[in-house]
N, CA and C atoms as an extended XYZ file, in Angstrom:
528
Properties=species:S:1:pos:R:3:atomname:S:1:resname:S:1:resid:I:1 pbc="F F F"
N        92.889       78.166       41.596 N   MET     1
C        92.758       77.218       42.669 CA  MET     1
C        91.525       77.584       43.493 C   MET     1
N        90.592       76.638       43.600 N   GLU     2
C        89.372       76.894       44.376 CA  GLU     2
C        89.715       76.989       45.855 C   GLU     2
N        89.086       77.943       46.505 N   VAL     3
C        89.255       78.129       47.948 CA  VAL     3
C        87.911       77.831       48.605 C   VAL     3
N        87.899       77.528       49.917 N   PRO     4
C        86.639       77.118       50.563 CA  PRO     4
C        85.719       78.298       50.887 C   PRO     4
N        85.428       79.107       49.873 N   LEU     5
C        84.580       80.273       50.035 CA  LEU     5
C        83.522       80.319       48.942 C   LEU     5
N        82.398       80.947       49.269 N   GLU     6
C        81.377       81.282       48.277 CA  GLU     6
C        81.043       82.752       48.461 C   GLU     6
N        80.804       83.427       47.360 N   LEU     7
C        80.386       84.822       47.403 CA  LEU     7
C        78.888       84.879       47.157 C   LEU     7
N        78.177       85.537       48.068 N   GLN     8
C        76.725       85.666       47.946 CA  GLN     8
C        76.355       87.149       48.009 C   GLN     8
N        75.597       87.577       47.013 N   ILE     9
C        75.057       88.937       47.008 CA  ILE     9
C        73.558       88.782       46.799 C   ILE     9
N        72.792       88.651       47.902 N   PRO    10
C        71.368       88.328       47.801 CA  PRO    10
C        70.572       89.258       46.888 C   PRO    10
N        70.781       90.565       46.968 N   VAL    11
C        69.993       91.510       46.175 CA  VAL    11
C        70.238       91.345       44.672 C   VAL    11
N        71.380       90.761       44.276 N   LEU    12
C        71.688       90.525       42.856 CA  LEU    12
C        71.536       89.057       42.458 C   LEU    12
N        71.076       88.222       43.380 N   ASN    13
C        70.954       86.773       43.138 CA  ASN    13
C        72.277       86.136       42.728 C   ASN    13
N        73.356       86.590       43.333 N   VAL    14
C        74.679       86.031       43.065 CA  VAL    14
C        75.011       85.036       44.175 C   VAL    14
N        75.402       83.837       43.771 N   ASN    15
C        75.913       82.805       44.661 CA  ASN    15
C        76.962       82.058       43.856 C   ASN    15
N        78.240       82.363       44.126 N   ALA    16
C        79.295       81.853       43.256 CA  ALA    16
C        80.444       81.251       44.042 C   ALA    16
N        81.039       80.189       43.501 N   PRO    17
C        82.265       79.676       44.108 CA  PRO    17
C        83.375       80.709       43.923 C   PRO    17
N        84.405       80.594       44.744 N   VAL    18
C        85.523       81.535       44.696 CA  VAL    18
C        86.804       80.761       44.420 C   VAL    18
N        87.630       81.298       43.526 N   VAL    19
C        88.967       80.750       43.287 CA  VAL    19
C        89.989       81.804       43.690 C   VAL    19
N        91.152       81.331       44.128 N   GLY    20
C        92.236       82.234       44.481 CA  GLY    20
C        93.077       82.519       43.254 C   GLY    20
N        93.439       83.784       43.061 N   VAL    21
C        94.260       84.180       41.917 CA  VAL    21
C        95.416       85.051       42.388 C   VAL    21
N        96.400       85.177       41.531 N   GLY    22
C        97.546       86.030       41.788 CA  GLY    22
C        97.610       87.140       40.761 C   GLY    22
N        98.823       87.466       40.355 N   LEU    23
C        99.048       88.512       39.366 CA  LEU    23
C        99.455       87.894       38.037 C   LEU    23
N        99.136       88.593       36.951 N   THR    24
C        99.558       88.164       35.624 CA  THR    24
C       100.989       88.654       35.381 C   THR    24
N       101.560       88.282       34.242 N   ALA    25
C       102.892       88.746       33.863 CA  ALA    25
C       102.937       90.263       33.731 C   ALA    25
N       101.772       90.882       33.485 N   GLU    26
C       101.686       92.347       33.354 CA  GLU    26
C       101.489       93.027       34.712 C   GLU    26
N       101.576       92.251       35.803 N   ASN    27
C       101.449       92.761       37.169 CA  ASN    27
C       100.061       93.318       37.474 C   ASN    27
N        99.038       92.679       36.920 N   VAL    28
C        97.652       93.026       37.246 CA  VAL    28
C        96.971       91.775       37.794 C   VAL    28
N        95.906       91.986       38.570 N   MET    29
C        95.163       90.872       39.145 CA  MET    29
C        94.639       89.962       38.041 C   MET    29
N        94.863       88.680       38.188 N   ASP    30
C        94.421       87.707       37.197 CA  ASP    30
C        92.901       87.588       37.198 C   ASP    30
N        92.329       87.410       36.036 N   ALA    31
C        90.899       87.139       35.872 CA  ALA    31
C        90.796       85.981       34.881 C   ALA    31
N        90.818       84.748       35.381 N   PRO    32
C        90.827       83.581       34.493 CA  PRO    32
C        89.670       83.601       33.506 C   PRO    32
N        89.973       83.155       32.307 N   LYS    33
C        88.970       83.068       31.239 CA  LYS    33
C        88.981       81.639       30.709 C   LYS    33
N        87.905       81.293       30.022 N   GLY    34
C        87.816       79.967       29.445 CA  GLY    34
C        86.976       80.013       28.185 C   GLY    34
N        86.755       78.861       27.580 N   PRO    35
C        85.920       78.805       26.380 CA  PRO    35
C        84.454       79.104       26.717 C   PRO    35
N        83.669       79.285       25.694 N   ILE    36
C        82.234       79.540       25.858 CA  ILE    36
C        81.627       78.438       26.721 C   ILE    36
N        80.843       78.847       27.725 N   GLY    37
C        80.175       77.889       28.595 CA  GLY    37
C        81.008       77.390       29.764 C   GLY    37
N        82.288       77.757       29.828 N   ASP    38
C        83.147       77.327       30.932 CA  ASP    38
C        82.628       77.938       32.235 C   ASP    38
N        82.553       77.155       33.332 N   PRO    39
C        82.046       77.689       34.599 CA  PRO    39
C        82.912       78.810       35.191 C   PRO    39
N        84.123       78.996       34.708 N   ILE    40
C        84.994       80.045       35.236 CA  ILE    40
C        84.364       81.426       35.065 C   ILE    40
N        83.502       81.598       34.063 N   TRP    41
C        82.847       82.892       33.824 CA  TRP    41
C        81.886       83.240       34.966 C   TRP    41
N        81.402       82.222       35.694 N   ARG    42
C        80.445       82.435       36.793 CA  ARG    42
C        81.108       82.252       38.158 C   ARG    42
N        82.422       82.430       38.184 N   THR    43
C        83.205       82.255       39.398 CA  THR    43
C        83.747       83.606       39.850 C   THR    43
N        83.864       83.782       41.161 N   ALA    44
C        84.492       84.989       41.712 CA  ALA    44
C        85.972       84.702       41.942 C   ALA    44
N        86.805       85.758       41.911 N   PHE    45
C        88.251       85.605       42.032 CA  PHE    45
C        88.770       86.411       43.209 C   PHE    45
N        89.225       85.715       44.243 N   TRP    46
C        89.819       86.391       45.401 CA  TRP    46
C        91.305       86.558       45.135 C   TRP    46
N        91.785       87.801       45.215 N   TYR    47
C        93.199       88.080       45.020 CA  TYR    47
C        93.963       87.654       46.267 C   TYR    47
N        94.792       86.610       46.134 N   ARG    48
C        95.523       86.043       47.269 CA  ARG    48
C        96.530       87.020       47.870 C   ARG    48
N        96.868       88.083       47.155 N   GLY    49
C        97.772       89.093       47.686 CA  GLY    49
C        97.053       90.109       48.556 C   GLY    49
N        95.736       90.009       48.621 N   SER    50
C        94.957       90.923       49.459 CA  SER    50
C        94.657       90.234       50.789 C   SER    50
N        93.891       90.913       51.633 N   GLY    51
C        93.557       90.363       52.935 CA  GLY    51
C        92.632       89.160       52.856 C   GLY    51
N        92.513       88.479       53.972 N   ILE    52
C        91.595       87.344       54.090 CA  ILE    52
C        90.237       87.893       54.504 C   ILE    52
N        89.172       87.521       53.787 N   PRO    53
C        87.848       88.042       54.155 CA  PRO    53
C        87.533       87.790       55.625 C   PRO    53
N        87.121       88.859       56.316 N   GLY    54
C        86.756       88.761       57.713 CA  GLY    54
C        87.844       89.214       58.668 C   GLY    54
N        89.100       89.284       58.199 N   GLU    55
C        90.189       89.747       59.051 CA  GLU    55
C        90.427       91.236       58.820 C   GLU    55
N        91.103       91.896       59.767 N   SER    56
C        91.406       93.316       59.608 CA  SER    56
C        92.239       93.518       58.352 C   SER    56
N        91.797       94.418       57.501 N   GLY    57
C        92.468       94.681       56.234 CA  GLY    57
C        91.451       94.706       55.114 C   GLY    57
N        91.950       94.614       53.889 N   THR    58
C        91.088       94.669       52.715 CA  THR    58
C        91.232       93.410       51.886 C   THR    58
N        90.133       92.684       51.709 N   ALA    59
C        90.079       91.527       50.814 CA  ALA    59
C        89.493       92.008       49.487 C   ALA    59
N        90.054       91.533       48.387 N   VAL    60
C        89.594       91.962       47.065 CA  VAL    60
C        89.091       90.752       46.291 C   VAL    60
N        87.856       90.871       45.789 N   ILE    61
C        87.250       89.814       44.980 CA  ILE    61
C        86.758       90.431       43.675 C   ILE    61
N        87.132       89.814       42.571 N   ALA    62
C        86.728       90.278       41.245 CA  ALA    62
C        85.805       89.246       40.608 C   ALA    62
N        85.159       89.650       39.533 N   GLY    63
C        84.318       88.755       38.754 CA  GLY    63
C        84.116       89.355       37.379 C   GLY    63
N        83.758       88.496       36.442 N   HIS    64
C        83.538       88.958       35.065 CA  HIS    64
C        82.193       89.661       34.935 C   HIS    64
N        82.157       90.678       34.094 N   VAL    65
C        80.917       91.382       33.781 CA  VAL    65
C        80.211       90.698       32.600 C   VAL    65
N        81.000       90.186       31.642 N   THR    66
C        80.462       89.446       30.494 CA  THR    66
C        81.401       88.295       30.150 C   THR    66
N        80.887       87.374       29.317 N   ASP    67
C        81.743       86.308       28.799 CA  ASP    67
C        82.269       86.730       27.418 C   ASP    67
N        82.903       85.797       26.711 N   VAL    68
C        83.502       86.124       25.410 CA  VAL    68
C        82.466       86.517       24.356 C   VAL    68
N        81.211       86.153       24.566 N   LEU    69
C        80.147       86.519       23.619 CA  LEU    69
C        79.350       87.735       24.086 C   LEU    69
N        79.851       88.414       25.126 N   SER    70
C        79.193       89.585       25.718 CA  SER    70
C        77.905       89.263       26.454 C   SER    70
N        77.724       87.992       26.831 N   ASN    71
C        76.585       87.621       27.673 CA  ASN    71
C        76.879       88.059       29.105 C   ASN    71
N        75.877       88.535       29.839 N   PRO    72
C        76.112       88.976       31.212 CA  PRO    72
C        76.585       87.828       32.094 C   PRO    72
N        77.513       88.149       32.986 N   GLU    73
C        78.042       87.148       33.907 CA  GLU    73
C        77.909       87.619       35.351 C   GLU    73
N        78.640       86.996       36.259 N   ILE    74
C        78.463       87.131       37.708 CA  ILE    74
C        78.367       88.578       38.200 C   ILE    74
N        79.186       89.498       37.678 N   PHE    75
C        79.178       90.882       38.157 CA  PHE    75
C        78.535       91.838       37.156 C   PHE    75
N        77.655       91.327       36.300 N   ALA    76
C        77.009       92.173       35.282 CA  ALA    76
C        76.211       93.314       35.894 C   ALA    76
N        75.658       93.106       37.083 N   ASN    77
C        74.805       94.129       37.701 CA  ASN    77
C        75.411       94.719       38.967 C   ASN    77
N        76.722       94.652       39.080 N   LEU    78
C        77.390       95.135       40.285 CA  LEU    78
C        77.061       96.601       40.579 C   LEU    78
N        76.933       97.412       39.527 N   GLU    79
C        76.650       98.840       39.723 CA  GLU    79
C        75.257       99.086       40.292 C   GLU    79
N        74.408       98.041       40.344 N   ASP    80
C        73.061       98.185       40.905 CA  ASP    80
C        73.038       98.079       42.432 C   ASP    80
N        74.189       97.729       43.029 N   LEU    81
C        74.251       97.691       44.492 CA  LEU    81
C        74.115       99.105       45.047 C   LEU    81
N        73.629       99.203       46.264 N   ASN    82
C        73.449      100.483       46.949 CA  ASN    82
C        74.063      100.413       48.330 C   ASN    82
N        74.492      101.560       48.872 N   PRO    83
C        74.964      101.551       50.254 CA  PRO    83
C        73.907      100.913       51.161 C   PRO    83
N        74.378      100.052       52.057 N   GLY    84
C        73.480       99.330       52.963 CA  GLY    84
C        73.169       97.919       52.507 C   GLY    84
N        73.398       97.592       51.212 N   ASP    85
C        73.170       96.225       50.735 CA  ASP    85
C        74.170       95.278       51.383 C   ASP    85
N        73.776       94.009       51.494 N   VAL    86
C        74.588       92.988       52.154 CA  VAL    86
C        75.331       92.138       51.131 C   VAL    86
N        76.595       91.881       51.428 N   ILE    87
C        77.424       90.935       50.677 CA  ILE    87
C        77.889       89.903       51.699 C   ILE    87
N        77.780       88.633       51.355 N   ILE    88
C        78.156       87.561       52.274 CA  ILE    88
C        79.308       86.766       51.671 C   ILE    88
N        80.350       86.577       52.464 N   VAL    89
C        81.392       85.622       52.107 CA  VAL    89
C        81.136       84.422       52.991 C   VAL    89
N        80.710       83.320       52.367 N   HIS    90
C        80.405       82.094       53.102 CA  HIS    90
C        81.662       81.227       53.160 C   HIS    90
N        82.110       80.955       54.376 N   VAL    91
C        83.240       80.058       54.599 CA  VAL    91
C        82.647       78.659       54.738 C   VAL    91
N        83.165       77.703       53.953 N   LYS    92
C        82.570       76.365       53.931 CA  LYS    92
C        82.939       75.508       55.139 C   LYS    92
N        84.181       75.640       55.644 N   ASN    93
C        84.594       74.752       56.716 CA  ASN    93
C        85.500       75.477       57.692 C   ASN    93
N        85.076       75.763       58.922 N   PRO    94
C        83.734       75.498       59.433 CA  PRO    94
C        82.743       76.489       58.839 C   PRO    94
N        81.517       76.072       58.697 N   SER    95
C        80.495       76.897       58.057 CA  SER    95
C        80.284       78.198       58.826 C   SER    95
N        80.488       79.311       58.122 N   GLN    96
C        80.331       80.624       58.722 CA  GLN    96
C        80.007       81.623       57.620 C   GLN    96
N        79.091       82.530       57.902 N   ASP    97
C        78.781       83.630       56.996 CA  ASP    97
C        79.415       84.906       57.534 C   ASP    97
N        80.239       85.538       56.712 N   ILE    98
C        80.832       86.820       57.073 CA  ILE    98
C        80.094       87.874       56.260 C   ILE    98
N        79.370       88.738       56.966 N   ARG    99
C        78.527       89.739       56.298 CA  ARG    99
C        79.253       91.075       56.201 C   ARG    99
N        79.167       91.629       54.997 N   PHE   100
C        79.711       92.954       54.731 CA  PHE   100
C        78.561       93.850       54.296 C   PHE   100
N        78.656       95.122       54.634 N   ILE   101
C        77.646       96.107       54.246 CA  ILE   101
C        78.288       97.062       53.244 C   ILE   101
N        77.619       97.259       52.112 N   VAL   102
C        78.132       98.152       51.073 CA  VAL   102
C        78.185       99.582       51.616 C   VAL   102
N        79.360      100.196       51.473 N   ASP   103
C        79.568      101.587       51.869 CA  ASP   103
C        79.436      102.530       50.676 C   ASP   103
N        80.024      102.109       49.535 N   GLN   104
C        80.143      103.018       48.396 CA  GLN   104
C        80.349      102.214       47.123 C   GLN   104
N        79.830      102.742       46.012 N   ILE   105
C        80.056      102.177       44.685 CA  ILE   105
C        80.683      103.287       43.860 C   ILE   105
N        81.821      102.989       43.240 N   LYS   106
C        82.520      103.990       42.426 CA  LYS   106
C        82.808      103.398       41.062 C   LYS   106
N        82.753      104.246       40.034 N   VAL   107
C        83.162      103.856       38.693 CA  VAL   107
C        84.383      104.705       38.341 C   VAL   107
N        85.475      104.029       38.010 N   TYR   108
C        86.723      104.693       37.664 CA  TYR   108
C        87.032      104.468       36.190 C   TYR   108
N        87.622      105.449       35.550 N   SER   109
C        88.148      105.227       34.202 CA  SER   109
C        89.319      104.254       34.336 C   SER   109
N        89.680      103.600       33.255 N   ILE   110
C        90.792      102.662       33.288 CA  ILE   110
C        92.071      103.387       33.707 C   ILE   110
N        92.214      104.640       33.288 N   GLN   111
C        93.399      105.419       33.656 CA  GLN   111
C        93.401      105.711       35.163 C   GLN   111
N        92.261      106.176       35.690 N   ASP   112
C        92.192      106.497       37.116 CA  ASP   112
C        92.359      105.254       37.983 C   ASP   112
N        91.858      104.110       37.504 N   SER   113
C        91.924      102.890       38.321 CA  SER   113
C        93.349      102.389       38.505 C   SER   113
N        94.305      102.925       37.755 N   SER   114
C        95.698      102.497       37.917 CA  SER   114
C        96.544      103.521       38.666 C   SER   114
N        95.924      104.602       39.156 N   LYS   115
C        96.659      105.595       39.947 CA  LYS   115
C        96.920      105.033       41.342 C   LYS   115
N        98.105      105.322       41.915 N   PRO   116
C        98.450      104.766       43.232 CA  PRO   116
C        97.408      105.019       44.324 C   PRO   116
N        96.833      106.204       44.393 N   ALA   117
C        95.847      106.500       45.444 CA  ALA   117
C        94.600      105.638       45.288 C   ALA   117
N        94.166      105.418       44.044 N   VAL   118
C        92.983      104.590       43.792 CA  VAL   118
C        93.320      103.125       44.057 C   VAL   118
N        94.483      102.672       43.607 N   LEU   119
C        94.893      101.290       43.871 CA  LEU   119
C        94.968      101.012       45.371 C   LEU   119
N        95.464      101.985       46.141 N   THR   120
C        95.533      101.816       47.594 CA  THR   120
C        94.132      101.722       48.191 C   THR   120
N        93.193      102.529       47.672 N   LYS   121
C        91.811      102.458       48.173 CA  LYS   121
C        91.204      101.087       47.844 C   LYS   121
N        91.485      100.558       46.654 N   ILE   122
C        90.924       99.277       46.226 CA  ILE   122
C        91.563       98.107       46.980 C   ILE   122
N        92.892       98.053       47.036 N   PHE   123
C        93.603       96.886       47.547 CA  PHE   123
C        94.125       97.028       48.972 C   PHE   123
N        94.144       98.241       49.511 N   GLY   124
C        94.792       98.475       50.795 CA  GLY   124
C        96.254       98.823       50.559 C   GLY   124
N        96.921       99.291       51.583 N   ILE   125
C        98.288       99.793       51.450 CA  ILE   125
C        99.312       98.698       51.174 C   ILE   125
N        99.193       97.549       51.809 N   GLY   126
C       100.206       96.500       51.701 CA  GLY   126
C       100.479       96.010       50.294 C   GLY   126
N        99.451       95.535       49.571 N   PRO   127
C        99.719       95.020       48.230 CA  PRO   127
C       100.330       96.061       47.288 C   PRO   127
N        99.982       97.322       47.462 N   ILE   128
C       100.500       98.361       46.579 CA  ILE   128
C       101.968       98.638       46.886 C   ILE   128
N       102.343       98.544       48.164 N   GLU   129
C       103.735       98.767       48.548 CA  GLU   129
C       104.576       97.497       48.454 C   GLU   129
N       103.936       96.384       48.068 N   GLY   130
C       104.663       95.138       47.917 CA  GLY   130
C       104.946       94.421       49.229 C   GLY   130
N       104.220       94.789       50.291 N   THR   131
C       104.451       94.170       51.592 CA  THR   131
C       103.395       93.133       51.947 C   THR   131
N       102.455       92.887       51.052 N   GLY   132
C       101.388       91.939       51.359 CA  GLY   132
C       100.295       92.607       52.156 C   GLY   132
N        99.237       91.869       52.484 N   PRO   133
C        98.111       92.470       53.201 CA  PRO   133
C        98.532       93.029       54.553 C   PRO   133
N        97.955       94.155       54.903 N   GLN   134
C        98.230       94.826       56.173 CA  GLN   134
C        96.911       95.039       56.905 C   GLN   134
N        96.940       95.086       58.241 N   PRO   135
C        95.715       95.441       58.965 CA  PRO   135
C        95.235       96.823       58.520 C   PRO   135
N        93.937       96.994       58.508 N   ALA   136
C        93.367       98.284       58.120 CA  ALA   136
C        93.672       99.321       59.189 C   ALA   136
N        93.927      100.576       58.792 N   PRO   137
C        94.183      101.625       59.785 CA  PRO   137
C        93.055      101.760       60.809 C   PRO   137
N        91.807      101.454       60.388 N   ASP   138
C        90.671      101.559       61.315 CA  ASP   138
C        90.424      100.257       62.077 C   ASP   138
N        91.243       99.225       61.808 N   GLY   139
C        91.117       97.951       62.502 CA  GLY   139
C        89.979       97.071       62.006 C   GLY   139
N        89.241       97.534       60.997 N   LEU   140
C        88.071       96.801       60.510 CA  LEU   140
C        88.419       95.890       59.342 C   LEU   140
N        87.472       95.043       59.011 N   SER   141
C        87.581       94.151       57.865 CA  SER   141
C        86.816       94.767       56.706 C   SER   141
N        87.528       94.974       55.592 N   HIS   142
C        86.929       95.583       54.412 CA  HIS   142
C        86.918       94.589       53.254 C   HIS   142
N        85.948       94.756       52.370 N   LEU   143
C        85.835       93.930       51.172 CA  LEU   143
C        85.666       94.858       49.985 C   LEU   143
N        86.460       94.618       48.948 N   THR   144
C        86.340       95.362       47.699 CA  THR   144
C        85.937       94.372       46.613 C   THR   144
N        84.852       94.681       45.899 N   LEU   145
C        84.461       93.917       44.716 CA  LEU   145
C        84.798       94.776       43.506 C   LEU   145
N        85.324       94.155       42.459 N   ILE   146
C        85.718       94.922       41.279 CA  ILE   146
C        85.404       94.147       40.007 C   ILE   146
N        84.985       94.887       38.989 N   THR   147
C        84.732       94.295       37.679 CA  THR   147
C        84.961       95.340       36.597 C   THR   147
N        85.051       94.875       35.387 N   CYS   148
C        85.154       95.768       34.230 CA  CYS   148
C        83.785       96.391       33.965 C   CYS   148
N        83.781       97.550       33.332 N   SER   149
C        82.517       98.184       32.953 CA  SER   149
C        82.792       99.196       31.855 C   SER   149
N        81.740       99.873       31.438 N   GLY   150
C        81.891      100.875       30.384 CA  GLY   150
C        81.845      100.263       29.000 C   GLY   150
N        82.555      100.913       28.075 N   ARG   151
C        82.597      100.460       26.679 CA  ARG   151
C        83.756       99.489       26.470 C   ARG   151
N        83.533       98.519       25.580 N   PHE   152
C        84.583       97.572       25.222 CA  PHE   152
C        85.203       98.031       23.911 C   PHE   152
N        86.489       98.327       23.943 N   ALA   153
C        87.204       98.761       22.740 CA  ALA   153
C        88.669       98.369       22.876 C   ALA   153
N        89.281       98.038       21.770 N   ASN   154
C        90.704       97.676       21.750 CA  ASN   154
C        91.039       96.566       22.745 C   ASN   154
N        90.132       95.597       22.878 N   GLY   155
C        90.390       94.430       23.706 CA  GLY   155
C        90.178       94.602       25.189 C   GLY   155
N        89.616       95.744       25.622 N   GLN   156
C        89.366       95.919       27.056 CA  GLN   156
C        88.224       96.901       27.299 C   GLN   156
N        87.655       96.803       28.501 N   PHE   157
C        86.642       97.768       28.917 CA  PHE   157
C        87.354       99.034       29.375 C   PHE   157
N        86.679      100.183       29.246 N   ASN   158
C        87.327      101.455       29.562 CA  ASN   158
C        87.064      101.953       30.979 C   ASN   158
N        86.344      101.160       31.787 N   GLN   159
C        86.063      101.560       33.163 CA  GLN   159
C        86.141      100.361       34.093 C   GLN   159
N        86.190      100.653       35.395 N   ARG   160
C        86.110       99.632       36.440 CA  ARG   160
C        85.035      100.071       37.429 C   ARG   160
N        84.127       99.155       37.728 N   THR   161
C        83.143       99.384       38.781 CA  THR   161
C        83.685       98.737       40.045 C   THR   161
N        83.726       99.526       41.127 N   VAL   162
C        84.306       99.065       42.382 CA  VAL   162
C        83.291       99.276       43.501 C   VAL   162
N        83.079       98.230       44.288 N   VAL   163
C        82.179       98.292       45.439 CA  VAL   163
C        83.030       98.159       46.693 C   VAL   163
N        82.869       99.115       47.597 N   PHE   164
C        83.583       99.098       48.869 CA  PHE   164
C        82.591       98.716       49.970 C   PHE   164
N        82.975       97.754       50.805 N   ALA   165
C        82.092       97.285       51.876 CA  ALA   165
C        82.909       97.058       53.150 C   ALA   165
N        82.223       97.110       54.287 N   THR   166
C        82.842       96.901       55.590 CA  THR   166
C        82.081       95.803       56.321 C   THR   166
N        82.823       94.969       57.037 N   ARG   167
C        82.204       93.874       57.779 CA  ARG   167
C        81.162       94.417       58.746 C   ARG   167
N        80.013       93.772       58.763 N   SER   168
C        78.920       94.153       59.650 CA  SER   168
C        79.324       93.922       61.095 C   SER   168
N        79.072       94.895       61.932 N   GLN   169
C        79.354       94.746       63.357 CA  GLN   169
C        78.345       93.816       64.021 C   GLN   169
N        77.171       93.634       63.392 N   GLU   170
C        76.144       92.751       63.948 CA  GLU   170
C        76.334       91.308       63.517 C   GLU   170
N        77.205       91.061       62.519 N   GLU   171
C        77.293       89.711       61.977 CA  GLU   171
C        77.803       88.698       62.987 C   GLU   171
N        78.538       89.130       63.986 N   HIS   172
C        79.008       88.194       65.001 CA  HIS   172
C        77.821       87.546       65.739 C   HIS   172
N        76.741       88.302       65.924 N   LEU   173
C        75.570       87.766       66.599 CA  LEU   173
C        74.877       86.716       65.747 C   LEU   173
N        74.937       86.882       64.420 N   ASP   174
C        74.248       85.951       63.515 CA  ASP   174
C        74.902       84.574       63.510 C   ASP   174
N        76.169       84.490       63.871 N   ASN   175
C        76.881       83.220       63.792 CA  ASN   175
C        76.964       82.502       65.137 C   ASN   175
N        76.246       82.999       66.133 N   GLN   176
C        76.285       82.340       67.442 CA  GLN   176
C        75.076       81.472       67.653 C   GLN   176
């Protein structure tokens, strides 16, 4: 389901519509797929069980690294982000840009990415405990971007690239 958001990462030339997703039957965040050429490959996926971008807590947005033919897609160059880079969540109505600043980029093995401590860092405490999004302990708005990475074997990639970002304290001035 499309939501009134766009994800913009200027340094990577990413400008993508966002759809809301839930969990699959296997209890993992959904990453919709489609046939070759389907626009879903160039779409970002906001996990509806995470926080709302811009509010206190952690919002999680995923995207594909490649399509079914291994062509690069929306998050193909996510690991090229650096601390200090800007990520923008554009709200369409009313028009507002919510700016996040990259804090850290981490690559986790598929095994490590499913450990409770790592899941809590990625999604925040609420979704992991089954209570839904919770305000962040520091009161700030956080954004986590996540994609597959590493080698593709046995039907899946063996790593996850995760970008952690915090809402810019100066962004309020930009929207006035």
